[in-house]
C-alpha positions in Angstrom: -44.7 6.0 2.5 -41.3 4.8 3.6 -37.7 6.0 3.6 -34.6 3.8 3.5 -31.0 4.0 4.4 -28.3 1.5 3.3 -24.8 0.9 4.6 -22.8 -1.4 2.4 -19.4 -3.2 3.0 -19.2 -2.5 6.7 -16.4 -4.5 8.2 -18.4 -6.2 10.9 -19.9 -9.7 11.0 -23.6 -9.9 10.2 -24.2 -12.1 13.3 -23.0 -9.3 15.5 -25.2 -6.7 13.7 -28.3 -8.9 13.9 -28.3 -9.0 17.7 -28.6 -5.2 17.8 -31.1 -4.9 15.0 -33.5 -7.2 16.9 -33.5 -4.7 19.7 -34.8 -1.8 17.6 -37.2 -3.4 15.1 -40.7 -2.0 15.5 -39.7 0.8 17.9 -40.2 4.5 17.2 -37.1 6.4 16.2 -36.5 8.2 19.4 -36.7 5.0 21.4 -34.5 3.2 18.9 -31.9 5.9 19.1 -31.9 5.7 22.9 -31.5 1.9 22.8 -28.6 2.2 20.3 -26.8 4.9 22.3 -26.9 2.7 25.5 -26.0 -0.6 23.9 -22.4 -1.5 24.3 -21.9 -3.3 21.0 -19.7 -2.4 18.1 -22.6 -2.5 15.6 -24.3 0.3 17.6 -22.0 3.0 16.1 -22.8 2.0 12.5 -26.6 1.7 13.2 -26.8 5.2 14.9 -25.5 6.8 11.8 -27.7 4.7 9.6 -30.9 5.5 11.6 -30.1 9.2 11.5 -29.7 8.9 7.8 -33.0 7.1 7.4 -34.8 9.8 9.4 -33.1 12.6 7.4 -34.1 10.9 4.2 -37.7 10.7 5.4 -37.8 14.4 6.4 -36.0 15.9 3.4 -37.1 13.6 0.5 -40.6 12.7 1.5 -41.7 15.5 3.8 -42.5 13.2 6.7 -42.7 14.3 10.3 -39.6 13.2 12.1 -41.4 12.8 15.5 -43.9 10.4 14.0 -41.6 7.8 12.5 -40.9 4.2 13.6 -38.5 1.5 12.4 -40.7 -0.7 10.2 -37.9 -2.9 8.8 -34.3 -3.5 9.6 -32.1 -6.3 8.3 -28.6 -7.2 7.5 -27.2 -9.3 4.6 -23.7 -10.7 4.4 -21.3 -8.9 2.1 -18.2 -10.2 0.4 -15.8 -12.1 2.7 -12.1 -11.1 2.7 -9.9 -14.2 2.9 -6.6 -13.8 4.7 -3.9 -16.3 5.8 -2.4 -16.7 9.3 0.9 -18.6 9.6 0.7 -21.7 11.8 3.2 -24.3 13.0 5.3 -26.4 10.6 4.9 -24.1 7.7 1.1 -24.4 7.5 -1.4 -21.6 7.2 -4.9 -21.1 8.5 -7.6 -19.2 6.6 -9.0 -16.1 8.4 -12.4 -14.9 7.2 -13.0 -11.2 7.6 -16.7 -10.8 7.1 -18.6 -7.7 5.8 -22.2 -6.6 6.1 -24.8 -4.8 4.1 -27.3 -3.1 6.6 -30.7 -1.6 5.8 -33.1 0.4 7.9 -36.6 1.4 6.7 -38.7 4.0 8.6 -42.4 4.7 8.1 -44.8 7.2 9.5 -47.4 6.1 12.0 -51.0 6.4 10.9 
C-alpha cells in the first residue's frame, strides 16, 4: 500500500527541486525530514510540507503506521513556464522564463 502527496504549480525551477529530492529518495520518513530541515535550499520548505502531507495521508486514509514509512518514490515534473519581458538597451527586450514545478512524494510501509 502506498500514499501520495502532490504539490502543483510551485514557483521554483525543477532543477533546483531535483537536487533535494535525490537526497531523500529511499530514506525512512524521520531521516528524510531531518535531512530536509538541515538542507539550506529553497526547495526544502516546499518538500517538508509535502512529506508531512504524504505521511498524514498514509496514517489517516490507509491506516499505516507513521513510524514504519519510507520515501519510495519522489519526483518533479516541469509545470507551465511564465514568460516575462525585461527591457534591455536600444529598445530591445529579453525574455525571462519563470519556471514552475509539479512535485510528488510517495511513501510506503516497510515489510
